[in-house]
C-alpha positions in Angstrom: 54.8 -65.8 166.8 53.1 -64.9 163.5 50.3 -67.2 162.3 50.4 -68.1 158.6 47.4 -69.5 156.7 48.2 -71.8 153.8 45.8 -73.3 151.3 48.1 -75.4 149.1 51.5 -77.0 148.7 53.2 -73.8 147.4 51.9 -71.7 150.3 53.0 -74.4 152.8 56.5 -74.4 151.4 56.7 -70.6 151.6 55.6 -70.7 155.3 58.1 -73.3 156.3 61.0 -72.3 158.6 64.0 -74.2 159.9 63.3 -76.7 162.7 61.1 -79.6 163.4 57.3 -79.7 162.8 54.4 -81.3 164.5 51.0 -81.7 162.7 47.6 -81.7 164.4 45.0 -82.7 161.8 41.5 -81.4 162.6 38.2 -80.9 160.8 37.9 -77.5 162.6 35.3 -76.4 165.1 38.2 -76.4 167.6 37.5 -76.9 171.3 39.6 -77.6 174.4 40.3 -81.1 173.3 42.1 -79.7 170.2 43.9 -77.2 172.4 45.3 -80.0 174.4 46.6 -81.7 171.3 48.2 -78.5 170.1 49.9 -78.0 173.5 51.1 -81.6 173.3 52.4 -80.9 169.8 54.4 -78.0 171.1 56.2 -80.4 173.4 57.2 -82.6 170.4 58.6 -80.0 167.8 59.8 -76.5 167.2 56.8 -75.5 165.1 53.1 -76.7 165.0 50.9 -77.0 162.0 47.1 -77.4 162.4 45.2 -78.6 159.4 41.5 -77.6 159.1 39.7 -79.6 156.5 36.3 -81.3 156.6 37.1 -84.4 154.6 34.3 -85.5 152.3 35.8 -89.0 151.8 35.2 -90.0 155.4 31.4 -89.2 155.4 29.0 -91.7 154.1 25.5 -91.1 152.5 23.1 -89.5 155.0 25.9 -88.5 157.4 26.5 -84.9 158.5 29.0 -83.6 156.0 26.8 -80.7 155.0 26.0 -79.6 158.5 29.3 -80.4 160.2 30.2 -77.2 162.1 32.5 -74.9 160.3 33.9 -72.1 162.5 37.1 -71.0 160.7 37.4 -67.5 162.2 37.1 -69.0 165.7 39.6 -71.7 164.7 42.1 -69.1 163.7 41.7 -67.4 167.0 42.3 -70.6 168.9 45.4 -71.3 166.8 46.7 -67.8 167.4 46.2 -68.1 171.1 48.0 -71.5 171.2 51.1 -70.3 169.3 50.5 -72.3 166.1 52.9 -71.5 163.3 50.8 -72.5 160.3 47.1 -73.3 159.7 46.7 -75.4 156.6 43.1 -74.9 155.3 42.8 -76.3 151.8 39.7 -76.4 149.7 38.4 -79.8 148.5 39.7 -79.1 145.0 43.2 -78.5 146.4 43.1 -81.9 148.1 41.5 -84.1 145.5 41.8 -84.2 141.8 38.4 -84.4 140.0 39.3 -87.7 138.5 40.9 -89.1 141.7 41.4 -92.9 141.5 43.9 -94.0 144.1 43.1 -94.2 147.9 44.3 -96.0 151.0 42.6 -99.2 152.1 42.2 -99.6 155.8 42.2 -103.4 155.5 40.4 -105.7 157.9 40.7 -103.4 160.8 38.7 -100.8 158.9 35.7 -103.2 158.7 35.1 -103.9 162.4 33.5 -101.8 165.2 33.2 -98.3 163.8 34.1 -99.5 160.4 31.2 -102.0 160.4 28.7 -99.1 160.9 30.5 -96.6 158.6 31.7 -98.6 155.5 34.6 -96.9 153.8 35.0 -94.3 156.6 38.5 -95.4 157.5 39.6 -95.6 153.9 38.7 -91.9 153.7 40.4 -91.1 156.9 43.7 -92.8 156.0 43.7 -91.3 152.5 43.4 -87.7 153.8 45.9 -88.3 156.6 48.5 -89.7 154.2 47.9 -86.7 151.9 48.3 -84.3 154.8 51.5 -86.0 155.8 52.8 -85.7 152.2 51.8 -82.0 152.0 52.9 -80.7 155.4 55.9 -83.1 155.9 55.8 -83.2 159.7 58.2 -85.0 161.9 55.5 -85.8 164.4 51.7 -86.0 164.2 49.3 -85.8 167.2 45.9 -87.5 167.3 43.4 -87.9 170.1 42.8 -91.1 172.0 39.0 -90.5 171.8 39.2 -91.8 168.2 41.0 -94.9 169.3 40.3 -97.1 166.3 41.4 -94.2 164.0 44.6 -93.8 166.0 45.3 -97.6 165.7 44.8 -97.5 162.0 47.0 -94.5 161.5 49.7 -96.2 163.4 49.3 -99.3 161.3 49.4 -97.3 158.1 52.6 -95.6 159.1 54.2 -98.9 159.9 52.9 -100.7 156.8 53.8 -98.0 154.4 57.1 -96.8 156.1 55.8 -93.3 156.5 58.5 -91.2 158.3 56.2 -89.6 160.9 56.1 -90.3 164.6 52.5 -90.7 165.9 51.8 -89.3 169.3 48.5 -89.8 171.1 46.8 -87.2 173.4 44.4 -88.3 176.1 40.7 -87.8 175.8 39.5 -84.5 177.3 36.2 -84.4 179.0 33.6 -81.9 180.2 33.3 -81.6 184.0 30.2 -83.9 183.7 32.2 -86.6 181.9 31.1 -86.1 178.4 34.0 -86.5 176.0 34.7 -83.3 174.1 33.5 -83.4 170.5 32.7 -80.9 167.8 29.4 -82.7 167.5 28.4 -82.0 171.1 27.0 -78.6 169.9 24.2 -80.6 168.2 22.9 -81.8 171.6 19.8 -80.3 173.2 19.7 -80.2 177.1 17.7 -83.4 177.1 20.0 -85.0 174.5 23.0 -84.2 176.6 21.5 -85.7 179.8 21.1 -89.0 177.9 24.6 -88.7 176.3 26.2 -88.7 179.7 25.4 -92.4 180.0 28.1 -93.1 177.5 30.9 -92.1 179.9 29.0 -93.6 182.8 28.9 -97.0 181.0 32.6 -96.8 180.3 33.4 -96.0 183.9 31.3 -98.9 185.0 33.2 -101.2 182.6 36.6 -99.9 183.7 35.7 -100.4 187.4 34.8 -104.1 186.7 37.5 -105.1 184.2 36.7 -108.8 184.2 33.0 -108.1 183.4 33.6 -104.9 181.6 31.1 -105.4 178.8 28.4 -106.7 181.1 28.8 -103.7 183.4 28.8 -101.2 180.6 25.9 -102.9 178.9 23.7 -102.6 182.0 24.2 -98.8 182.0 23.5 -98.5 178.3 20.3 -100.6 178.7 19.1 -98.1 181.3 19.9 -95.2 178.9 17.9 -96.9 176.2 14.7 -96.4 178.3 15.3 -92.6 178.7 13.6 -89.8 176.7 15.3 -89.3 174.4 16.7 -92.8 174.3 20.3 -93.8 173.7 20.3 -95.9 170.6 23.3 -98.2 170.7 25.3 -99.0 167.5 28.0 -101.1 169.2 29.8 -101.9 172.4 33.1 -103.7 172.0 36.0 -104.8 174.2 38.7 -104.7 171.6 42.3 -105.6 171.1 44.1 -102.3 170.8 46.2 -103.6 167.9 43.4 -105.1 165.7 40.1 -103.8 167.1 38.8 -107.4 167.0 36.9 -108.5 170.2 39.4 -109.8 172.7 39.2 -113.5 173.2 38.3 -115.2 176.5 41.3 -115.2 178.8 42.9 -112.1 177.3 45.4 -110.4 179.5 46.8 -106.9 179.2 45.1 -103.8 177.9 41.9 -103.7 175.9 39.7 -100.8 174.5 36.2 -100.6 175.7 34.6 -98.6 172.9 31.0 -97.5 172.4 29.1 -95.7 169.7 25.4 -94.6 170.0 22.9 -92.0 168.7 21.1 -89.5 170.8 18.4 -87.8 168.7 20.2 -87.0 165.4 23.7 -86.9 166.9 26.0 -89.9 166.8 28.7 -90.0 169.5 31.7 -92.3 170.2 33.8 -92.8 173.3 36.2 -95.3 174.7 38.3 -96.1 177.7 41.4 -98.4 178.3 40.6 -101.4 180.4 43.4 -103.4 182.1 42.6 -107.1 182.2 
C-alpha cells in the first residue's frame, strides 16, 4: 500500500479513497505504543490516517514545546511499515489562522488533576482534535489509555458536540521494566529512568490494594521522593473515569488511579484502572 503525505485539506481530499477511515492523532516521535494504536486502527476501518503535529496550543509557558522530539523521517518509516494510508503533517500556519479567536473549552473536567497543573492544556488538546476530525473526516479515532483524562475529555466532547466519530481506546504499552512508553522517555538519563520506574510500581501497588489504592501508591511514591534524583510528585488521584473528580467514599465500580511527577527535567504521567 502506498503511503501519501498530506499537509493541508486539499492534499487530504486528493489522497482519500473509497472506504472507511480510522485516525490516529500523534505528535510524532512514534514508538511501539503508537504502533499498537495503528494496528488497532487497522481493525476498525479500511484505511488508517496518522496525523503528526506538535500542537502549540497544548503547551504552557516553560513547557517543552521547543525541545519536544521531532523525528519525521523515522515517523514516516514507522507508518510505512504499519501500512498507513495517509500521514497528515500540517504546519502550524496550516492548522491555525494568525488571528484565531475560537477554541474548544474543556469545561470543569479540564481544570482538575492534569488540568490543575497545566491550565488551558486540555482546551488546546480538544481544539486540535476537533480540527483534525474536521480535516480528516474519520469514521473512527484511536487514542491511548495512558492519557486517560484526555481520552475521557475527547469522549465528552464527541458526545456534547455530536461529533460523528467513534472513539476507540488502546491499552497502555509498557517497557519490559514497566515504564509506560512515552516520547518523553528519551529525555531520561539512566539514573532518571531508575527513579521513573517508581511510577508504575506505585500504580501496581495501588491496583493490588484497591480499597487502599491511594495509600498504597503514596507509600511507594514517598520512597521515590528520597532517591537521587528524586521523584517530585505533582498529583496522585483516584478519579471517577467520567469526570476525573476524586471518587467519594464508598464508590463502587471502576476508578482511575492516575499520577504525574517530574524526574529531573522530565514530566511523566501514568495511570491504571482500579476496580473497587
